Backbone as JSON Lines, residues from 0, in Angstrom:
{"i":0,"aa":"M","n":[37.85,141.81,-52.41],"ca":[37.41,140.84,-52.77],"c":[36.02,140.65,-53.72]}
{"i":1,"aa":"A","n":[35.92,140.11,-55.07],"ca":[34.85,140.61,-55.65],"c":[33.79,139.8,-55.33]}
{"i":2,"aa":"P","n":[32.63,140.16,-55.6],"ca":[31.17,139.53,-55.09],"c":[31.06,138.11,-55.05]}
{"i":3,"aa":"G","n":[31.29,138.21,-56.71],"ca":[31.19,136.66,-57.45],"c":[32.24,135.66,-56.75]}
{"i":4,"aa":"V","n":[33.67,136.18,-56.15],"ca":[34.16,135.15,-55.49],"c":[33.94,134.31,-54.2]}
{"i":5,"aa":"R","n":[33.72,135.66,-53.7],"ca":[32.93,135.42,-51.96],"c":[31.97,134.68,-52.24]}
{"i":6,"aa":"L","n":[30.78,134.81,-52.91],"ca":[29.58,133.83,-53.23],"c":[30.24,132.6,-53.36]}
{"i":7,"aa":"R","n":[30.91,131.99,-54.23],"ca":[31.35,130.69,-54.56],"c":[32.05,130.24,-53.58]}
{"i":8,"aa":"R","n":[33.03,131.03,-52.86],"ca":[33.63,130.52,-51.47],"c":[32.29,130.42,-50.43]}
{"i":9,"aa":"S","n":[31.63,131.0,-50.13],"ca":[30.54,130.88,-49.31],"c":[29.49,129.49,-49.66]}
{"i":10,"aa":"A","n":[29.35,129.11,-51.02],"ca":[28.62,128.16,-51.48],"c":[29.39,126.89,-51.05]}
{"i":11,"aa":"V","n":[30.55,126.59,-51.61],"ca":[31.51,125.66,-51.16],"c":[31.62,125.68,-49.73]}
{"i":12,"aa":"L","n":[31.82,126.19,-48.69],"ca":[31.77,126.23,-47.17],"c":[30.46,125.46,-46.98]}
{"i":13,"aa":"L","n":[29.41,126.17,-47.11],"ca":[27.91,125.8,-47.02],"c":[27.64,124.2,-47.51]}
{"i":14,"aa":"V","n":[28.23,124.19,-48.37],"ca":[28.14,122.78,-48.92],"c":[28.89,121.35,-47.76]}
{"i":15,"aa":"A","n":[30.24,122.23,-47.79],"ca":[31.16,121.22,-46.6],"c":[30.65,121.03,-45.19]}
{"i":16,"aa":"L","n":[29.82,122.41,-44.75],"ca":[29.14,121.97,-43.68],"c":[28.12,121.19,-43.53]}
{"i":17,"aa":"L","n":[26.98,121.43,-44.52],"ca":[25.79,120.58,-44.66],"c":[26.42,119.15,-44.76]}
{"i":18,"aa":"L","n":[27.25,118.7,-45.37],"ca":[27.82,117.14,-45.67],"c":[28.38,116.67,-44.34]}
{"i":19,"aa":"G","n":[28.99,117.76,-43.68],"ca":[29.66,117.08,-42.22],"c":[31.18,116.54,-42.37]}
{"i":20,"aa":"C","n":[32.04,116.53,-41.27],"ca":[32.99,116.21,-41.35],"c":[33.29,115.01,-40.61]}
{"i":21,"aa":"D","n":[34.37,114.03,-41.33],"ca":[34.63,112.76,-40.85],"c":[36.31,113.0,-39.91]}
{"i":22,"aa":"G","n":[36.82,113.8,-40.75],"ca":[38.23,114.05,-39.98],"c":[38.85,115.06,-40.77]}
{"i":23,"aa":"P","n":[40.31,115.27,-40.4],"ca":[40.93,116.59,-41.3],"c":[40.77,116.55,-42.43]}
{"i":24,"aa":"G","n":[40.39,117.34,-43.24],"ca":[40.29,117.62,-44.61],"c":[39.77,116.64,-45.3]}
{"i":25,"aa":"I","n":[38.59,115.98,-44.65],"ca":[37.8,114.81,-45.1],"c":[36.3,115.08,-45.37]}
{"i":26,"aa":"V","n":[35.71,115.23,-46.2],"ca":[34.17,115.47,-46.33],"c":[33.4,114.23,-46.32]}
{"i":27,"aa":"G","n":[32.55,114.14,-45.52],"ca":[31.87,112.48,-46.07],"c":[30.58,112.55,-45.01]}
{"i":28,"aa":"L","n":[29.6,111.5,-44.92],"ca":[28.73,110.98,-44.03],"c":[29.12,110.98,-42.71]}
{"i":29,"aa":"T","n":[28.54,111.14,-41.95],"ca":[28.91,110.89,-40.29],"c":[28.43,109.98,-39.27]}
{"i":30,"aa":"T","n":[27.42,109.03,-40.23],"ca":[27.05,108.47,-39.4],"c":[27.59,107.02,-39.07]}
{"i":31,"aa":"A","n":[27.59,106.32,-38.25],"ca":[28.13,105.07,-37.64],"c":[27.99,103.8,-38.58]}
{"i":32,"aa":"R","n":[28.63,103.08,-38.95],"ca":[28.18,101.82,-39.65],"c":[28.63,100.62,-39.25]}
{"i":33,"aa":"L","n":[27.66,99.72,-39.28],"ca":[28.04,98.55,-38.53],"c":[28.05,97.5,-39.66]}
{"i":34,"aa":"G","n":[28.86,96.42,-39.45],"ca":[28.83,95.35,-40.71],"c":[29.76,94.3,-40.52]}
{"i":35,"aa":"R","n":[29.93,93.6,-41.45],"ca":[31.1,92.47,-41.25],"c":[32.25,93.0,-41.36]}
{"i":36,"aa":"V","n":[33.69,92.22,-40.73],"ca":[34.82,92.74,-40.94],"c":[35.52,91.5,-41.27]}
{"i":37,"aa":"G","n":[36.36,91.95,-42.25],"ca":[37.46,90.91,-43.0],"c":[37.99,91.15,-44.18]}
{"i":38,"aa":"A","n":[38.46,90.06,-44.82],"ca":[38.75,89.97,-46.42],"c":[37.54,90.12,-47.09]}
{"i":39,"aa":"P","n":[37.42,90.81,-48.28],"ca":[36.39,90.95,-48.89],"c":[36.44,89.6,-50.09]}
{"i":40,"aa":"S","n":[35.57,89.23,-50.38],"ca":[35.38,88.0,-51.55],"c":[34.2,88.61,-52.61]}
{"i":41,"aa":"A","n":[34.1,87.95,-53.71],"ca":[33.11,88.84,-54.77],"c":[32.03,88.58,-53.98]}
{"i":42,"aa":"S","n":[31.6,87.18,-53.02],"ca":[30.45,86.99,-52.16],"c":[29.93,88.12,-51.43]}
{"i":43,"aa":"T","n":[31.04,88.59,-50.87],"ca":[30.92,89.79,-49.87],"c":[30.72,91.04,-49.98]}
{"i":44,"aa":"G","n":[30.3,91.32,-51.3],"ca":[30.13,92.6,-51.61],"c":[31.12,93.46,-52.07]}
{"i":45,"aa":"V","n":[32.13,93.05,-52.63],"ca":[33.28,94.21,-53.2],"c":[32.51,94.53,-54.7]}
{"i":46,"aa":"I","n":[31.78,93.66,-55.1],"ca":[31.05,93.74,-56.47],"c":[29.89,95.21,-56.04]}
{"i":47,"aa":"G","n":[30.16,96.38,-57.29],"ca":[29.44,97.36,-57.02],"c":[30.13,98.61,-57.24]}
{"i":48,"aa":"T","n":[29.85,100.08,-56.94],"ca":[30.62,101.19,-57.04],"c":[31.13,101.79,-55.63]}
{"i":49,"aa":"W","n":[32.35,102.21,-55.87],"ca":[32.74,102.61,-54.6],"c":[33.64,104.15,-54.53]}
{"i":50,"aa":"R","n":[33.13,105.3,-53.87],"ca":[33.62,106.38,-54.04],"c":[34.72,107.16,-53.14]}
{"i":51,"aa":"R","n":[35.54,107.78,-53.21],"ca":[36.27,108.97,-51.86],"c":[36.45,109.98,-52.73]}
{"i":52,"aa":"V","n":[35.96,111.18,-51.76],"ca":[36.18,112.44,-52.47],"c":[36.86,113.11,-51.15]}
{"i":53,"aa":"I","n":[37.6,113.77,-51.35],"ca":[38.68,114.66,-50.55],"c":[38.39,116.38,-50.85]}
{"i":54,"aa":"Y","n":[37.67,117.03,-49.5],"ca":[37.85,118.51,-50.49],"c":[39.17,119.42,-49.65]}
{"i":55,"aa":"F","n":[39.44,120.21,-50.11],"ca":[40.64,120.87,-49.64],"c":[40.87,122.65,-50.13]}
{"i":56,"aa":"L","n":[41.08,123.19,-49.53],"ca":[42.09,124.3,-49.92],"c":[43.31,124.34,-50.41]}
{"i":57,"aa":"D","n":[44.07,124.64,-51.6],"ca":[45.53,124.23,-51.97],"c":[45.84,125.83,-51.53]}
{"i":58,"aa":"D","n":[47.46,125.44,-52.2],"ca":[48.29,126.75,-51.43],"c":[47.96,128.06,-51.88]}
{"i":59,"aa":"F","n":[46.99,128.31,-53.15],"ca":[46.64,129.81,-53.48],"c":[45.09,130.02,-52.67]}
{"i":60,"aa":"N","n":[44.81,129.25,-51.72],"ca":[43.41,129.33,-51.37],"c":[42.11,128.98,-51.94]}
{"i":61,"aa":"Y","n":[42.6,128.2,-53.17],"ca":[41.58,127.83,-54.01],"c":[40.78,126.69,-53.3]}
{"i":62,"aa":"S","n":[39.55,126.72,-53.42],"ca":[38.46,125.6,-53.04],"c":[38.5,124.33,-53.8]}
{"i":63,"aa":"R","n":[39.1,123.03,-53.61],"ca":[39.21,121.85,-54.62],"c":[38.81,120.82,-54.28]}
{"i":64,"aa":"S","n":[38.45,119.33,-54.92],"ca":[38.52,118.4,-54.78],"c":[39.3,117.23,-55.57]}
{"i":65,"aa":"S","n":[39.18,116.3,-54.71],"ca":[39.91,115.06,-55.56],"c":[39.02,113.87,-55.27]}
{"i":66,"aa":"E","n":[38.47,113.41,-56.41],"ca":[37.32,112.38,-56.17],"c":[38.09,111.3,-57.38]}
{"i":67,"aa":"T","n":[38.0,109.76,-56.52],"ca":[38.27,108.57,-57.24],"c":[36.98,107.71,-56.93]}
{"i":68,"aa":"T","n":[36.56,107.06,-57.92],"ca":[35.63,106.4,-57.92],"c":[36.07,104.73,-58.68]}
{"i":69,"aa":"Y","n":[35.7,103.6,-58.24],"ca":[36.08,102.37,-58.53],"c":[34.63,101.72,-58.77]}
{"i":70,"aa":"Q","n":[34.42,101.14,-59.96],"ca":[33.24,100.17,-60.37],"c":[33.63,99.03,-60.68]}
{"i":71,"aa":"F","n":[33.68,97.62,-59.49],"ca":[33.9,96.49,-59.6],"c":[32.56,95.47,-59.92]}
{"i":72,"aa":"A","n":[32.85,95.12,-61.4],"ca":[31.5,94.52,-61.99],"c":[31.51,92.83,-61.72]}
{"i":73,"aa":"A","n":[30.39,92.02,-61.28],"ca":[30.42,90.46,-61.36],"c":[31.01,89.85,-62.47]}
{"i":74,"aa":"D","n":[31.14,90.48,-63.51],"ca":[32.1,89.81,-64.52],"c":[33.43,89.96,-64.8]}
{"i":75,"aa":"G","n":[33.74,90.46,-63.54],"ca":[35.1,90.95,-63.6],"c":[36.0,92.21,-64.14]}
{"i":76,"aa":"T","n":[34.95,92.89,-64.67],"ca":[35.6,94.23,-65.35],"c":[35.65,95.34,-64.47]}
{"i":77,"aa":"A","n":[36.45,96.15,-64.46],"ca":[36.79,96.99,-63.38],"c":[36.75,98.46,-64.31]}
{"i":78,"aa":"V","n":[36.29,99.89,-63.8],"ca":[36.03,101.1,-64.06],"c":[36.89,102.01,-63.11]}
{"i":79,"aa":"R","n":[37.6,102.81,-63.38],"ca":[38.12,103.86,-62.16],"c":[38.05,105.31,-62.86]}
{"i":80,"aa":"L","n":[37.2,106.18,-62.43],"ca":[37.17,107.53,-62.82],"c":[37.83,108.21,-61.92]}
{"i":81,"aa":"Q","n":[38.76,109.09,-61.81],"ca":[39.53,110.05,-61.07],"c":[39.14,111.77,-61.83]}
{"i":82,"aa":"V","n":[38.3,112.1,-60.67],"ca":[38.12,113.76,-61.12],"c":[38.39,114.51,-60.12]}
{"i":83,"aa":"A","n":[39.17,115.69,-60.91],"ca":[39.94,116.96,-59.88],"c":[38.99,117.9,-60.3]}
{"i":84,"aa":"R","n":[39.06,118.73,-58.95],"ca":[38.06,119.74,-59.38],"c":[38.41,121.35,-59.0]}
{"i":85,"aa":"N","n":[38.41,122.43,-59.22],"ca":[38.67,123.74,-59.04],"c":[37.22,124.56,-58.76]}
{"i":86,"aa":"F","n":[36.75,124.36,-57.61],"ca":[35.74,124.9,-57.65],"c":[35.39,126.22,-57.56]}
{"i":87,"aa":"T","n":[36.83,127.26,-57.02],"ca":[37.21,128.58,-56.99],"c":[37.04,129.12,-58.48]}
{"i":88,"aa":"L","n":[37.61,128.43,-59.65],"ca":[37.8,129.02,-61.0],"c":[36.74,128.11,-61.79]}
{"i":89,"aa":"G","n":[36.11,127.01,-61.33],"ca":[34.96,126.45,-62.24],"c":[35.82,125.6,-63.11]}
{"i":90,"aa":"L","n":[36.68,124.8,-62.62],"ca":[37.26,123.88,-63.53],"c":[37.29,122.54,-63.34]}
{"i":91,"aa":"S","n":[37.33,121.72,-64.17],"ca":[37.28,119.84,-63.68],"c":[38.03,119.59,-64.62]}
{"i":92,"aa":"D","n":[38.5,118.16,-64.27],"ca":[39.5,117.06,-65.47],"c":[39.18,115.89,-65.0]}
{"i":93,"aa":"A","n":[38.87,115.14,-65.74],"ca":[38.37,113.36,-65.38],"c":[39.53,112.65,-66.18]}
{"i":94,"aa":"V","n":[39.62,111.45,-65.76],"ca":[40.49,110.67,-66.54],"c":[39.56,109.12,-65.96]}
{"i":95,"aa":"V","n":[39.45,108.08,-67.13],"ca":[38.84,107.13,-66.79],"c":[39.37,106.06,-67.64]}
{"i":96,"aa":"S","n":[40.06,104.85,-66.49],"ca":[40.72,103.92,-67.05],"c":[39.56,102.57,-66.53]}
{"i":97,"aa":"A","n":[40.03,101.55,-67.87],"ca":[39.38,100.25,-67.58],"c":[40.27,99.32,-67.61]}
{"i":98,"aa":"G","n":[39.69,98.24,-67.17],"ca":[40.27,96.87,-67.32],"c":[39.61,95.76,-66.11]}
{"i":99,"aa":"R","n":[40.56,94.71,-65.88],"ca":[39.64,93.77,-65.08],"c":[40.42,93.64,-63.61]}
{"i":100,"aa":"W","n":[39.41,93.04,-63.11],"ca":[39.96,92.82,-61.32],"c":[39.87,91.37,-61.02]}
{"i":101,"aa":"R","n":[40.61,91.13,-59.58],"ca":[40.75,90.02,-59.46],"c":[40.99,89.83,-57.85]}
{"i":102,"aa":"L","n":[40.63,89.28,-56.83],"ca":[41.02,89.03,-55.77],"c":[41.8,87.75,-55.43]}
{"i":103,"aa":"E","n":[42.86,88.17,-54.47],"ca":[44.14,87.25,-54.35],"c":[44.23,87.4,-52.91]}
{"i":104,"aa":"N","n":[43.68,86.28,-51.98],"ca":[43.54,86.46,-50.56],"c":[42.66,87.61,-49.81]}
{"i":105,"aa":"T","n":[43.59,88.43,-49.62],"ca":[43.09,89.79,-49.12],"c":[43.5,91.0,-49.83]}
{"i":106,"aa":"R","n":[44.06,90.99,-51.09],"ca":[44.29,91.68,-52.07],"c":[43.61,92.08,-53.36]}
{"i":107,"aa":"I","n":[43.34,93.05,-54.04],"ca":[42.16,93.11,-54.84],"c":[43.3,93.78,-56.15]}
{"i":108,"aa":"I","n":[43.39,92.9,-57.01],"ca":[44.42,93.03,-58.32],"c":[43.42,93.41,-59.51]}
{"i":109,"aa":"I","n":[44.07,94.92,-60.14],"ca":[43.47,95.6,-61.2],"c":[44.19,95.57,-62.19]}
{"i":110,"aa":"D","n":[44.24,94.91,-63.37],"ca":[44.94,94.89,-64.56],"c":[44.11,96.16,-65.72]}
{"i":111,"aa":"F","n":[44.87,97.19,-65.54],"ca":[44.26,98.17,-66.57],"c":[44.35,97.86,-68.0]}
{"i":112,"aa":"V","n":[43.8,98.38,-68.82],"ca":[44.36,98.16,-70.45],"c":[43.73,99.31,-70.83]}
{"i":113,"aa":"S","n":[43.64,100.65,-70.62],"ca":[43.14,102.14,-70.94],"c":[43.1,102.93,-70.14]}
{"i":114,"aa":"P","n":[43.8,103.83,-70.15],"ca":[44.37,104.61,-71.38],"c":[45.74,103.81,-71.67]}
{"i":115,"aa":"S","n":[46.2,103.1,-70.93],"ca":[47.6,102.49,-71.27],"c":[47.6,101.23,-69.95]}
{"i":116,"aa":"N","n":[48.4,100.56,-70.47],"ca":[48.42,98.99,-69.5],"c":[49.57,99.56,-68.17]}
{"i":117,"aa":"F","n":[48.66,98.96,-67.11],"ca":[49.04,99.38,-66.03],"c":[48.34,98.51,-65.13]}
{"i":118,"aa":"Q","n":[48.95,97.96,-63.84],"ca":[48.65,97.3,-62.7],"c":[48.3,98.01,-61.49]}
{"i":119,"aa":"L","n":[47.42,97.57,-60.57],"ca":[47.24,98.18,-59.16],"c":[47.01,97.21,-58.35]}
{"i":120,"aa":"A","n":[47.74,96.92,-57.15],"ca":[47.34,96.32,-56.07],"c":[47.06,96.85,-54.79]}
{"i":121,"aa":"F","n":[45.93,96.19,-54.2],"ca":[45.88,97.07,-52.79],"c":[45.38,96.06,-51.82]}
{"i":122,"aa":"D","n":[45.68,95.67,-50.67],"ca":[45.5,95.22,-49.46],"c":[44.1,95.76,-49.18]}
{"i":123,"aa":"T","n":[43.04,94.79,-49.08],"ca":[41.89,95.31,-48.87],"c":[41.31,94.99,-47.65]}
{"i":124,"aa":"R","n":[40.03,95.53,-47.08],"ca":[39.2,95.4,-46.07],"c":[37.95,95.98,-46.03]}
{"i":125,"aa":"L","n":[36.83,94.86,-45.89],"ca":[35.47,95.55,-45.93],"c":[34.59,95.54,-44.6]}
{"i":126,"aa":"V","n":[34.31,96.86,-44.38],"ca":[33.25,96.98,-43.23],"c":[31.89,97.67,-43.35]}
{"i":127,"aa":"G","n":[30.94,96.68,-43.64],"ca":[29.58,97.33,-44.13],"c":[29.9,97.79,-45.27]}
{"i":128,"aa":"D","n":[29.39,99.5,-45.55],"ca":[29.36,100.03,-46.62],"c":[30.76,100.78,-46.94]}
{"i":129,"aa":"Q","n":[31.91,100.17,-46.45],"ca":[33.37,100.72,-46.22],"c":[34.21,99.76,-46.97]}
{"i":130,"aa":"L","n":[35.02,100.44,-48.02],"ca":[36.02,99.33,-48.6],"c":[37.37,99.97,-48.63]}
{"i":131,"aa":"E","n":[38.18,99.4,-47.78],"ca":[39.55,99.94,-47.61],"c":[40.24,99.57,-48.85]}
{"i":132,"aa":"L","n":[41.14,100.4,-49.78],"ca":[42.04,99.88,-50.65],"c":[43.46,100.44,-50.17]}
{"i":133,"aa":"G","n":[44.57,100.1,-49.95],"ca":[45.53,100.33,-49.54],"c":[45.42,101.27,-48.4]}
{"i":134,"aa":"G","n":[44.53,101.13,-47.22],"ca":[44.33,102.11,-46.5],"c":[43.32,103.09,-46.58]}
{"i":135,"aa":"Q","n":[43.2,103.17,-47.96],"ca":[42.22,104.48,-47.87],"c":[40.79,104.09,-47.85]}
{"i":136,"aa":"V","n":[39.58,104.76,-47.59],"ca":[38.5,104.49,-47.18],"c":[37.73,104.9,-48.57]}
{"i":137,"aa":"F","n":[37.19,104.04,-49.11],"ca":[35.94,104.08,-49.67],"c":[34.31,103.88,-49.39]}
{"i":138,"aa":"L","n":[33.69,105.2,-49.85],"ca":[32.27,104.43,-49.48],"c":[31.38,103.9,-50.77]}
{"i":139,"aa":"R","n":[30.66,102.83,-50.26],"ca":[29.64,102.13,-51.37],"c":[28.81,103.31,-51.86]}
{"i":140,"aa":"V","n":[28.66,103.44,-53.16],"ca":[27.71,104.39,-53.9],"c":[26.33,103.54,-53.94]}
{"i":141,"aa":"P","n":[25.38,103.96,-53.49],"ca":[23.95,103.16,-53.6],"c":[23.38,102.84,-55.16]}
{"i":142,"aa":"E","n":[22.97,101.64,-55.64],"ca":[22.51,101.56,-56.87],"c":[21.45,101.95,-57.09]}
C-alpha cells in the first residue's frame, strides 16, 4: 500500500475516532440531549439549519461520507444541500435544491423549484437539538 493512501486512511480513522460514534456506521456527537418532545411548529424551533452526516467504507474499501443539510428560514424558504465525499480519492460532489416549506400537523412539506420541481413530505419529531425527518435524525447546526 502506498504511503499516501495509508496516511489518508489513518487521518480519516483519526477524525472518526475523535468525533465518536453514535451507532453502527453513524458518526456524531455522543452527548445526551434533553428537550421538548413532540410535533414541531415554527415557534418550537424548526427554523434553522439541520445536518446529517454518515461516514462509511464502500465496497472498494474507500472511505466516504454522505451529508444532507436542510435550512428552514422564517419566511418559508428552504434549501437542501447534499454532499457526497470520497476521502480516499479526494473527490466530492454537491447538489443544492431550493424551494418553500410548510408544516401540516406533524408533517413538514417542502416544495422545491430548483434544480427541478419536486416535493418531499416527512413525518417530523423535534427533540431538543435533534429533528427527525422521516425517521432520520438531523442535528441543529449552531448559528
